[in-house]
N, C-alpha and C positions, 0 to 999 in steps of 0.2 A: 535554199538561200532566203536569206530575210529579205523582205521588202521594205520599201521606202514610207511606207502607210501609215507607221505612227509606232505603236509598240506591243511587243507578242509575249508569248512565255513560252520559253525554253525549259524546261528539265527543271521546270520547280521555281526559276529565276526571271526575273521580268529583264527583257532585253530590249535599249531604247536605241533606235538609230537615227542617225542626225544629218541631215545633207549639208555639206560644207558647200563655199565659197568655191567658182571655179577659180583659177589658178590666174587666167587670162583676164580676167576682171579687173585685176590687181596694179597700181600703182605701178610704173619706175622706178619710184625714190621709196619705194617701202620696202627696201631690203631688209632691217631691223623687225619688220612687225610679221613678213614671211618665217623669222627664225622662230617666232613665238607661236605658231597657229601651224596646227595639224594642214596641209595642204592635199588630203586625200578627201576623193571625192565624198565616202563616208565616214563619220567617225561612230564608233559602237563603242556605248557605256554599259557597262555591267554593274546592276543594282544587286548586290549581296542583301539578304535581310542578316539584322544580328552580325554582324561581320564590321572589322575595321581596317584601315588601308593609310598606308601612309604613302606620300609621291617625294621623289626630287628630280625634278625637270622629267626624263624620259624612264626614270626607274620608279617602279612603283610595288610595294610588300602588300599581300593581301593576308590578314593574320583572322581566324574565327571567332576569336575573345582575345581578349586583354588581362584576364584571369586567370591564373593557374593554381591548382592546388597541390600544396605539400601534405601528402597521405604519409610522413613520418619515414615510412621503408622508401619510398621514391616520389619524384615529384613530375608532374606532368609536362611533359616538352613542351618546346615551343615550335609547334609546327603550320608553316605559311608557305605562301607561294609568292614567287619575285617576278614579276616582268619584265620587259628591257628591250629598248629599240637599238639594235645593234649598231647602227649609224652613230648614236650619241657614244656607245661603250668601246666602239673600234677595238683595235688591242689591249686595251684594260680588261683588270677582272673585276667580278662583284664580291663582295664579303657581306656576310654579316656574321655580327655576335652581341654578349649581353653584356651593358655597361653597367656593374654595379658600383652604385655611390653611397658611401658611408660617411654620414655626417656625425662626428660624436664628442660636439661642441656648436654652441650658437654661432651665426654666421656674426652678430654683433658684437658679438667679443674676441672677434680675430684682429690683430694687431701687429707691426713691425714686420710685415709680411710672411707670417705664419699664418695657416689655412687649417682646418677643422676638418679636411673631407679627403677622406680616402678614397680614389674612384681606381676599379680593378675592371680589366677587357678581357671577357673571360670567352670561349667557347670561337676562338673563330671559325667561321667554316666558308669556303670559296664555295659560292651559289653558282657562277658561273667565269671563264668555261666549267663546268661541269668537271670534277675529280673522279666521283662515284655515283652510282645508281642509290636510291633509294624508294624505299616501297610506298608510294604514295597513300594517302586516306581517301575516304569518297570524297571528301571535300576538294582535295587536292586535285585529283582527277577530276571534278569537275569544271572549276576554274582553270586547269590548266587546258582543258577542251574547249573553252571558250575566249580564253587570253591569247590563243596562237602556238606558234611553234615554239616562240621564245617568252616563254613563262616555265618557271623550272620549281619545282619542291622543295623545300629544303626542313630539315629538323634538328634544332639545338638545344643543349640539357641545360636548366639551372646549376650552380654549384652547387654540390651537395652538405658544405660546412658553412654556408651562407643562412642566414638567419630572414622570418618573412618580413614582410612590406610594414614596419612602422617607422611613425613619427609623433612626433610631442605635439602634443595640442597648442595651438595657437593661441598666445595669450594678446588683450586688445594693446599691449605695447610693443609687442613682440615685429620688428620690420624686418631683418631678414630670414635666412634660412635658418630651419631649427635641427634638433637633434635627430638622425635615424637613417635608415635606408630603405633606398628606389633601386629599382630596374628600369632599364630601359632597352629595348631592341634596335640598335644600330645596323643601318648599311650603309655603306660606302663604296666609291669607285675610284680602286687605284691600280697603280702597276705591280703591287705586292701588297702583301700585310701592312708593314708600315707607313705606305701612302699613303696617308688620311689628310686629308682637308677640308675644313671646313666648310666648303663650298660644295663639296663633291657630299656628303655626311647629311644624311638625315636620321629622326630619331622618333620614338614611339614607346610612351611610359607604358610597362605594364605591372601588376603587381602578384605577388608571391601569397596567397592564401593559406593560411593553416585548415586542415580538416581533423576533428576529432576522431581517432579511432573508435571504432566500434566496442575494440575490447575494453576503452577505458569506461563507458556506460556501464557497462557488467559489472563493474569492480565496486567492493563494499563501501559502502556510505562511509565518509570520514569520522570518525572518531577518536578522542586523545581526550588522556586525564594528566594531573598532574599532582602533586603533592608537595608543598615546600615549608621550610621551616624558619626561622626568623631570630636575628640575636635579640633584640630588645622585647622578647616576646615568648612564650613557653606554649607546647604544641605545635601541629599544621595545619595548613590550608589547605584543605581538599577539592579541586574543579574538575569535572567532567563534563565535555563539550562532545557536539555531535551535529551534520548536516543528513539531511533528507536524501541525498544525491551527490556524485562523486562530481558532477558535470553539469554547468549554470550556465546558460545565452544573455547576451545583452537583455537588459531590461526584465530580466527575471527576479521574483523574490525569493530570498534566500531566510529559511529559517534557520534560526541557531537558538539549539537546546542545549542549556547551562545546567548543571546540578553544583553549587558549592554548600559545602559543609566547613564552619567555621570551627575548629577545635581548638584554636588560640585563644589564648588571655584577654586578647584587644577584639574591639569592632572591626566589623567590615565598612567604611564608611561609603563607598560607590562603587559599581560594577560599570565597565564602560565597554562595548561592544563595536568593532569599525571592520569595515572592508577594505586591503590592504594591497596597492597592487605594488609588487616590487620588481625590480629592475636592474641588469648590471649588464657588462661589457666584459665577456668573458677573455680575450684577449689581452686586455689590460689586469685587471682583478678577479679574482673570484671573491675576496673579499671585501670588498665594496658591494655596497648594494642599496641603491636609491628606493626609498618607501614613501608613498607616497598614499594619504586617506582618501577614499574617494566618498565614503557615506561612515558617518558612526551614531550610534546613540549613548548618552551619558545617564545614568541614574541614579540617585541618592537609593541605599534600603537601608544603612546603619542595620547588619545583621550584628549579632550580639553574640558574645563567646557561649558556645555548643549547639547554638541555632544552625539551619539549613534551608538552603530558598532552591525553590526549582523555578523558572521562568522559561521560555522561549520571544528571540528578540527577530526580528525580522526587518531584514536588509534588503534594498534594490541595487541591483547591480545594472547603473546607468553612467556614461560621461557625467562627470560633472561638470558645474556652469565656470565658463573661461576667468581666468584668473587674470590680474595684469602681466604676470606671463606664464607659460604656458608650463605644467610639470608634470603631465599624464600623457602615457604614451598610449597612443590612437593606431587604427587601422590605416593605412594609406589610403589618403580620399583619390579618387577618381577625378573630380572637381573640385571647385572653392564651395561649393551649392550643396555639397551631399551632406549628410548630418554627421556629428560626431560618434564613433562606433569604436567600443574599448578594445584596445590589443590583445587580441587572442592569447591565450598561453602558448607557450614555444614549446614543442613535442618533439623531441631530439631520436633519431634514429639509435635503437639500444646500442648499435655498434660505433657511435661517435662520441667521443670524452665532449663536456661540455667545454673545457680549456681551450679544443680547436674550433671552437667555432667563431665565426668572423659576423660582428654583427651585434646585436640585441638579442639579451635575454629576457623573458617576461613569465611571471607568474603571478599567484594571488592566492593571500591567506585571508582568514577571518578571525581575528584575535580579539579575545578576550581577556580586560584584567581588571583584576579585585585590586581596589586602592584601600589601605590602610588609613595612609598619611603620610608626614613627612620624615619622621623619623624610624617609621616601621618597614617602607617600601609597599613595593605592588609584586603581586602574581600575575604572571604572564603567561597567556597557552594561545597556541597558534592552530588554527586546521588550516591544512593546504588544500585545496580545490583547483579544477581544470575550467577555465573559462573558454567556452567554446563560439563559434559564429554558423551561420546562417550559410548554408555555400549562395 
């Protein structure tokens, strides 16, 4: 039995025991105060390193983490422990579920009562009274042993057809919520699943992050070529471009090797190389793709007819500086003080059709453009690659 001398260590966790007030010392006119203070002689507070918890009066949910990895083939489930006071719950039930909020437009643009927000409630699970037994993990077993008889383990899965946690970069003139997709774990007390009241509900934001499969790192580096003819001149322009690797991470340097052979009768005036983020909402349209240039280089080359050019351009994969309005998708932040990190590439399960995805699909390309002039036109070559993040 724990003593009242101070702090001790129980199975690797700190256990703090505090001495409470004697109820006989309280005044009779403090009935309201009694409802808000634990009147037990001892109050046990459990401190768990690297854990998250959120509390609704006498209901507390403990999570080991707030970031869950999407492995393309599966997503890590949300596993936690719910502790409750039976005197508060009484004959009601306690549920947990995932709340998916997809905002497909800016809150500032909403008018006439129209909302750009879609909310889905997924995976409703009754934790108390328990309907079925689950096999708890080691962390869940340790928590349940310390929290007592009214602590229950639960596990809930992310939706398969939803995209990772993305949000638009905040611009300096953006006031309301921006386009993006966010996840929350919600716990509530009610007579049934539909008996949800704000006063009996508590939420905690969680993130669904993409992990790049190892198989993508082992793929061949991106290579592509283009041969294009023009109506206003004879011959063809040939472009070859390549990257040294198929996968890059934020703040990596991307060397782009290009070879241009001008077999036309006109001079190539410039070459442009830029890094482009492509985003789309498949549930609305597969043809509409929003493109945003992250970084670019523009160099005059004056490549004469019959001449060739071989050069390497280096681009940095990094989030751009904030603009008047956000246009670039980022990985959802935990706090507003976190640095901007580009949204990783969306990696789909091979069995999932992109048209069935609920949310936002993001990918990246390196675009090489050879410019002749206003009358002739341009030759454009795209090199797709995968942007991955550190776990």
